[in-house]
C-alpha positions as CSV (number, residue, x, y, z in Angstrom):
1,M,-15.8,44.4,-40.3
2,T,-15.7,42.4,-43.6
3,A,-13.8,39.6,-41.9
4,V,-16.4,39.5,-39.0
5,W,-19.2,39.2,-41.5
6,L,-17.4,36.5,-43.4
7,V,-17.0,34.5,-40.3
8,L,-20.6,34.9,-39.4
9,A,-21.7,33.9,-42.9
10,L,-19.6,30.8,-42.8
11,L,-20.5,29.7,-39.3
12,P,-23.8,27.9,-40.3
13,L,-21.8,26.0,-42.9
14,G,-19.3,24.9,-40.3
15,L,-22.0,23.8,-38.0
16,L,-23.7,21.9,-40.7
17,F,-20.5,20.2,-41.8
18,G,-19.7,19.3,-38.2
19,G,-23.2,17.9,-37.7
20,L,-22.9,15.8,-40.9
21,L,-19.5,14.5,-40.0
22,G,-20.8,13.5,-36.6
23,C,-23.7,11.7,-38.2
24,W,-21.4,9.9,-40.6
25,R,-19.1,8.7,-37.8
26,R,-22.0,7.4,-35.8
27,W,-23.4,5.6,-38.8
28,R,-20.0,4.1,-39.5
29,H,-19.6,3.0,-35.9
30,R,-22.9,1.3,-35.9
31,R,-22.3,-0.4,-39.3
32,I,-18.9,-1.8,-38.2
33,A,-20.2,-2.9,-34.8
34,A,-23.2,-4.7,-36.4
35,A,-21.2,-6.6,-39.1
36,P,-21.0,-10.4,-38.7
37,F,-18.3,-11.4,-36.4
38,P,-15.6,-13.5,-38.2
39,P,-15.8,-17.2,-37.1
40,D,-12.0,-17.3,-37.1
41,W,-11.9,-14.6,-34.5
42,E,-14.3,-16.4,-32.3
43,R,-12.2,-19.6,-32.5
44,V,-9.1,-17.7,-31.5
45,L,-10.8,-16.1,-28.5
46,M,-12.2,-19.4,-27.3
47,A,-8.9,-21.2,-27.7
48,R,-6.5,-18.5,-26.3
49,W,-8.4,-16.4,-23.8
50,L,-9.7,-18.6,-20.9
51,M,-11.8,-15.8,-19.4
52,Y,-13.7,-15.4,-22.7
53,R,-15.1,-18.9,-22.4
54,R,-16.6,-18.0,-19.1
55,L,-18.4,-14.8,-20.1
56,P,-22.2,-14.7,-20.5
57,E,-23.3,-14.7,-24.1
58,A,-24.9,-11.2,-23.8
59,L,-21.6,-9.8,-22.6
60,R,-19.7,-11.6,-25.4
61,Q,-22.0,-9.9,-27.9
62,R,-21.3,-6.4,-26.6
63,L,-17.6,-7.3,-26.5
64,R,-17.6,-8.4,-30.1
65,E,-19.3,-5.1,-31.2
66,R,-16.6,-3.0,-29.5
67,L,-13.9,-5.3,-30.6
68,R,-14.7,-4.9,-34.3
69,L,-14.6,-1.1,-34.0
70,F,-11.4,-1.1,-31.9
71,L,-9.5,-3.1,-34.5
72,A,-10.9,-0.9,-37.3
73,E,-9.7,2.4,-35.7
74,K,-6.6,1.7,-33.6
75,N,-3.1,1.2,-35.0
76,F,-1.0,-1.8,-33.8
77,I,2.7,-1.1,-34.3
78,P,5.3,-3.9,-33.9
79,C,8.5,-2.9,-32.2
80,A,12.0,-4.4,-31.7
81,G,11.7,-6.9,-34.6
82,L,8.3,-8.4,-33.4
83,E,6.6,-10.5,-36.1
84,M,3.0,-9.6,-35.3
85,S,0.4,-12.2,-36.1
86,E,-3.2,-11.6,-36.8
87,E,-4.1,-13.1,-33.4
88,M,-2.1,-10.6,-31.3
89,P,-4.1,-7.4,-32.0
90,L,-7.4,-9.4,-31.6
91,L,-6.5,-10.8,-28.2
92,I,-5.3,-7.5,-26.9
93,A,-8.3,-5.6,-28.2
94,A,-10.7,-8.2,-26.7
95,Q,-9.3,-7.7,-23.2
96,A,-9.2,-4.0,-23.5
97,C,-12.8,-3.9,-24.7
98,L,-14.0,-5.9,-21.6
99,L,-13.4,-2.7,-19.6
100,V,-15.7,-0.7,-21.8
101,A,-18.2,-3.3,-22.7
102,H,-21.1,-1.2,-21.4
103,R,-19.8,2.2,-22.6
104,P,-21.1,4.0,-25.7
105,L,-19.2,3.5,-29.0
106,P,-16.4,4.1,-29.9
107,P,-14.2,2.4,-27.4
108,Y,-11.3,4.5,-26.1
109,P,-11.8,7.5,-28.4
110,A,-8.6,9.2,-27.4
111,L,-6.4,6.1,-28.0
112,H,-4.7,5.8,-31.4
113,S,-1.8,3.4,-31.1
114,I,-0.7,0.2,-29.4
115,L,3.1,-0.4,-29.5
116,L,3.8,-4.1,-29.2
117,Y,7.2,-5.5,-28.2
118,P,8.2,-9.2,-28.2
119,A,8.7,-9.3,-24.4
120,A,9.7,-6.9,-21.6
121,Y,11.5,-3.8,-23.0
122,L,13.8,-1.1,-21.7
123,A,12.4,2.3,-21.1
124,D,14.3,5.5,-20.3
125,T,13.6,6.7,-16.7
126,E,14.4,9.7,-14.5
127,H,14.4,9.6,-10.7
128,W,14.6,12.5,-8.2
129,D,16.1,11.9,-4.8
130,E,15.2,13.8,-1.6
131,A,17.8,16.4,-2.4
132,G,16.3,17.0,-5.9
133,V,19.2,15.4,-7.7
134,V,18.1,13.8,-11.0
135,S,19.5,10.4,-12.1
136,S,18.6,8.8,-15.5
137,G,18.8,5.3,-16.6
138,Q,16.7,2.4,-18.1
139,E,14.4,-0.2,-16.6
140,A,12.6,-3.2,-17.9
141,R,8.9,-2.8,-18.3
142,L,6.0,-5.1,-19.2
143,G,3.8,-2.3,-20.3
144,E,2.9,1.4,-19.9
145,S,0.2,3.8,-20.8
146,W,0.7,7.3,-22.2
147,E,-1.6,10.3,-21.9
148,G,-1.1,11.1,-25.5
149,G,-3.2,8.1,-26.7
150,Q,-0.7,5.3,-26.7
151,V,-0.3,2.0,-24.9
152,V,2.9,0.0,-24.9
153,L,2.9,-3.8,-24.2
154,G,5.2,-6.8,-24.2
155,W,3.6,-9.7,-25.9
156,E,5.3,-12.4,-23.8
157,Q,3.4,-11.1,-20.7
158,V,0.2,-10.6,-22.6
159,A,0.3,-14.2,-23.8
160,A,1.0,-15.5,-20.3
161,D,-1.9,-13.5,-18.8
162,L,-4.4,-15.0,-21.3
163,A,-3.9,-18.4,-19.7
164,E,-4.0,-17.2,-16.1
165,P,-7.3,-15.3,-15.6
166,D,-7.5,-15.8,-11.8
167,D,-4.2,-14.4,-10.5
168,A,-5.1,-10.7,-10.5
169,H,-2.2,-9.9,-12.8
170,N,-3.0,-8.8,-16.3
171,V,-0.9,-6.2,-18.1
172,V,-3.6,-5.4,-20.7
173,L,-6.3,-4.7,-18.0
174,H,-3.7,-2.7,-16.0
175,E,-2.6,-0.4,-18.9
176,F,-6.1,0.1,-20.3
177,A,-7.3,1.0,-16.8
178,H,-4.7,3.8,-17.0
179,Q,-6.3,4.8,-20.3
180,L,-9.6,5.2,-18.5
181,D,-7.9,7.1,-15.8
182,H,-6.6,9.5,-18.5
183,D,-10.1,10.4,-19.7
184,D,-10.1,13.6,-17.8
185,G,-6.5,14.4,-18.6
186,L,-5.1,13.4,-15.2
187,A,-3.6,10.1,-14.1
188,D,-4.9,10.3,-10.5
189,G,-7.0,7.2,-9.8
190,L,-10.2,9.1,-10.5
191,P,-11.6,8.4,-14.0
192,V,-14.6,10.1,-15.5
193,L,-17.6,8.6,-13.7
194,P,-21.0,7.9,-15.3
195,E,-22.9,9.9,-12.7
196,S,-22.0,13.0,-10.8
197,G,-23.3,11.6,-7.6
198,M,-20.6,8.9,-7.7
199,Y,-17.7,11.3,-7.2
200,R,-18.1,11.8,-3.4
201,R,-18.5,8.1,-2.8
202,W,-15.5,7.3,-5.1
203,G,-13.3,9.8,-3.2
204,A,-14.2,8.5,0.2
205,L,-14.0,4.8,-0.5
206,F,-10.8,5.0,-2.5
207,S,-9.1,7.1,0.1
208,E,-10.1,4.7,2.8
209,A,-8.9,1.7,0.8
210,W,-5.7,3.4,-0.1
211,E,-4.9,4.2,3.6
212,D,-5.8,0.7,4.6
213,L,-3.3,-0.7,2.0
214,Q,-0.6,1.6,3.3
215,R,-1.2,0.6,6.9
216,Q,-1.2,-3.1,6.0
217,L,2.1,-2.8,4.2
218,Q,3.7,-0.8,7.0
219,A,2.6,-3.5,9.5
220,G,3.9,-6.3,7.3
221,E,0.5,-7.8,6.8
222,P,-0.5,-9.8,3.7
223,T,-2.6,-7.8,1.2
224,L,-5.1,-8.9,-1.4
225,L,-3.9,-6.2,-3.8
226,D,-0.4,-6.4,-5.2
227,P,1.9,-4.1,-3.1
228,Y,2.6,-2.2,-6.4
229,A,-0.8,-0.6,-5.8
230,A,0.7,1.5,-3.0
231,T,3.0,3.3,-5.5
232,D,0.5,6.1,-6.2
233,P,-3.3,6.6,-6.7
234,A,-3.1,5.9,-10.4
235,E,-1.4,2.5,-9.9
236,F,-3.8,1.8,-7.0
237,F,-6.7,2.1,-9.5
238,A,-5.0,0.0,-12.2
239,V,-4.2,-2.8,-9.8
240,L,-7.7,-2.6,-8.3
241,V,-9.1,-3.1,-11.8
242,E,-7.0,-6.2,-12.3
243,T,-8.2,-7.6,-9.0
244,F,-11.8,-6.7,-9.7
245,F,-11.9,-8.7,-12.9
246,E,-9.7,-11.6,-11.9
247,Q,-10.4,-12.1,-8.2
248,P,-13.8,-10.5,-7.7
249,H,-15.0,-12.8,-4.9
250,P,-12.2,-12.0,-2.4
251,L,-12.3,-8.3,-3.3
252,A,-16.0,-8.2,-2.7
253,A,-15.5,-10.0,0.6
254,E,-12.7,-7.7,1.8
255,N,-14.4,-4.4,0.8
256,P,-18.1,-4.7,-0.2
257,P,-18.8,-1.0,-0.7
258,L,-15.7,-0.5,-2.9
259,Y,-16.6,-3.6,-4.9
260,T,-20.2,-2.4,-5.4
261,L,-18.9,1.0,-6.6
262,L,-16.8,-0.7,-9.2
263,T,-19.7,-2.8,-10.5
264,E,-21.6,0.5,-11.0
265,Y,-18.7,2.1,-12.8
266,F,-18.1,-0.9,-15.2
267,A,-21.9,-1.8,-15.3
268,L,-21.0,-5.5,-14.8
269,D,-20.2,-7.9,-12.0
270,P,-17.3,-10.4,-12.7
271,R,-18.6,-12.7,-9.9
272,E,-21.2,-13.8,-12.4
273,W,-18.5,-15.7,-14.4
274,Q,-15.3,-15.9,-12.4
275,P,-15.1,-19.0,-10.2
276,L,-14.9,-18.8,-6.4
277,L,-11.4,-20.0,-5.9
278,D,-10.7,-22.5,-3.1
279,A,-7.8,-20.4,-1.8
280,H,-10.2,-17.5,-1.0
281,R,-13.3,-19.4,0.3
């Protein structure tokens, strides 16, 4: 009984401490987000990331708030002899924060580390055949996202994507879309949605689009989405996010209901700043 009473006596202190800690964190987040944005950072973003030049100023401001907090709280770890410059974390964080520009602070609360390689890297893999036989090996990768709060990227591809914001291929957007998908603990193409009423529409529209993609590929038809999207629902969502941000006009033309659902999820519409490409008019 003594132990029970001790726990009951300490419970209010624990609740008080937890409340104070939460208040301190929120105050810290607001203070970091509101700090003046370094002019050198702005110059780097304008010079290196073509999409940033196109963004509306109000969206840039929200991006800068989240960017400061992202860089203050996440660890960037150079791998395989990479000499990491100050620009590298900045440019990666800016792209990642575009996906959560309209989300509450802090951005990506479960994420703690970004591992950065000079270029494509070798990852250990295991494959199961139809008979259940496991074969192991290595394959080259440009990036990957882990459920334990880590993202892995190859800088060479990141740098190339910065200068090509219209090709629907962006390794940072892809891997951080996986991080959003991991929010509920499952990599299944269904992230945590802002409203409960969206889940039924999300399931119906994504299932229909997934089946359409499979049918198009089986028929040998050209597809707007990269065929890699047909790998599984998690990759379908990640490729769809790349296309939403980099080729919004053709995606909206091909599947208006799905595009509208994505604008609701991200609370923004990339058609406002991305050009209408001649090839998709």
